[in-house]
N, C-alpha and C positions, 0 to 999 in steps of 0.2 A: 564411451559414447554409446548411446542406444540407437541401434539401427532398427528402423521400423520396416518390416517386410509387409507390403501390400499384396495381398493375393488378387489375382485377377477375378473379376466377376464374371459370371456367365451370361451371355447375351440372352435377353428376354426373346428377341425375335428368333434366335436359333432354337429356343425351346418351343416356341409356337410353331415353327417350321416342322420340327419333329412331330409334335402332337398332331398336327393336320396331316403331315405325311402319312402317319399310321392310320388315322381316322378315315382318310380317303380310300382305304382298302376295305373298311368295315361299315362305315356309317355315312360318309359324305363323298360319294363319288363325284368326280369332276371338280366341284366347287373346292372341296378340300385340297385337291391336287394344285389348283391355281393359287390357293393361299399358301400352300407349303412352298411352291416355287418362288412366289414373290417375297415371302418372308425369309426364305433361304438365301436368295441373293442379297437381300437387304443386310441380313446378319453377316454374311461373308464380307460385305463391304464395310460394315461397321467394325468387325474384328480386324480387317486389314488396316484401317485407319486409326486404330485405338492405340497403336504403339505398345502393345502388350498388356494394356489394362483390361481388355475384354477377351474372354475365352469362349469357346463353344463351337470352334470350327467343325469338329466331328459331328455335332448335333445338326448344324446347319447343312453340311454335306449330306448326311443321311436324309434329312427332310427333302432336300433338293432331289436326291436320287429317287426316293419313293414317289414324289410328286411328278417328275418328269417320265418316270417308267409308267406310272398309272395314265398320264396324259397321252403317251405315245400308244399305249395299248387301246385306250378309249378311241383315239382318232383312227387307229388301224381298224378296230371293229366297226367303227361307223363307215369307214370307206369300203370295208368288205361288205357290209349290208347294202351299201349303195350299189356296188358292183355285182352283187349276187345274182339279181334278176337277169342282168344282161349276159352273164356267163352260163347260166342254166338254160335260158330260153332263146339262145341264138343271137345275143348281142344286139346286132343291128336291126333285127326284126321289129322290135318295139319302135325304134326311131323311124324306120321305113313305113310302118303302119301309121304313124302319127302324121308323117309328111304326106302320104297319100290321102288321109282323111281331111287335110287343110282345104282342099278345093271345094269340098262338100259342105263345109261350114257356111252357115247363113243362107244356103239356097233352099228354096221351097219348090216342091212339085205341085203341079196343078193337074187336077183330074178331068 
C-alpha cells in the first residue's frame, strides 16, 4: 500500500503576524503591532482547531510577543508623557490653578 504523507501547511496568518511584528519595530509603529496581535491570535486559533493540518505556532507566538511588547511600551511611554508634567512641576499645582481660574471665566470688569 502507498501511504501518502501530507505535510502540514504553514498558516498564512501566522506569517502575517510575524511580518507585522517585525515591521512594527522599524516601519509601522502601533498599527503594525495591532495587526500582529490580531493575526497572531487568529493564527493560534486556526492552528489549534486544524487537527495538525496547519503549522506555524512558533511564527504566530513570535508575532504576538513582538506586537504585545511594542504595544505595552507604546502605552507606557504615552502614560509617562501624560504624567511627566505633573511629576516635574508639582502635580496638583496645575489642577489647583485650573480650578482657581474657573470662577473668573466669563466675568467682565467694568471701568
